[in-house]
C-alpha positions, 0 to 999 in steps of 0.5 A: 499500500505504501508504494500506491501512496508514493505513486500517487504522491509522485503523480500529484507532484509531476503536475506541479513541477516542470523542468525547462531549459533557458535559451537566450540571455535576457535573464543574465546574469541570473540565468544563462543559455542552457540552464535548467530550472524547476518551475512550480505550477499553480501559485500566483506570482509575486513581485521579484519572482522569476516566472515562465510565461507563454510567448504570444505569437506575432501580433500579440495573439495567444496560441489557443487556450492557456495551458491547464495540464502538464501535457500541454507544456510541449509545443508552446513557446515560453519566456522566462522573465521577472515579475515587475508588478502585479494587478493593482500595482502602479505601472512601472516607468519602463512601460510609460506611457500606458493608459492605466495608472495601475496594472489591470486585474488579471494581468502582469508586468514581466521584465528581463533582467538584461534589459538591453536584449530582453523582449518583455512587457516593454514591447508586448504589453501586459501579460495575462496571468493565466499565461504564466506556466509557473514560478522558478523555484531553483536550478535542479542540482543546484548548490546552496547559492543556486549554482549548478553542481552537475554537468549540464548535459545535452541528454538532460537538457533535451528532455525539457521544454525550452524557454526563450529568454529573449523573445 
């Protein structure tokens, strides 16, 4: 019976956690091209947290319904960005001029750490909160300061969806 509970717990955990691979340099120096990060799904992001969000297609349109299950992660384009503002916060100066003084309900302001190369809310506007896959928890295998303690081999990275940090 213990193995049944363990399998159930593992199944529930796998729905909440996703490993993704960073592509690009817009989150440097915090994250680099090829870094793998562990993402927790289902919790609302807070200012300062790093999130993985779905990237809109050309024209700012979204490719279908928001992802509701782990199975829907593959085949979508993702971005890794830092939350600059959440609903009700003042609109950051980086987004000026915006018609609202406050971030509207259900929207987020997401910016890259390396602003010189980042495509983010400055170009794309507000991100719908339901297009956020989840909050970055850590790098798998990271040491006490978040630095990887294991090799970033191609085989492990190729199993996780890529997250484009620039576009």
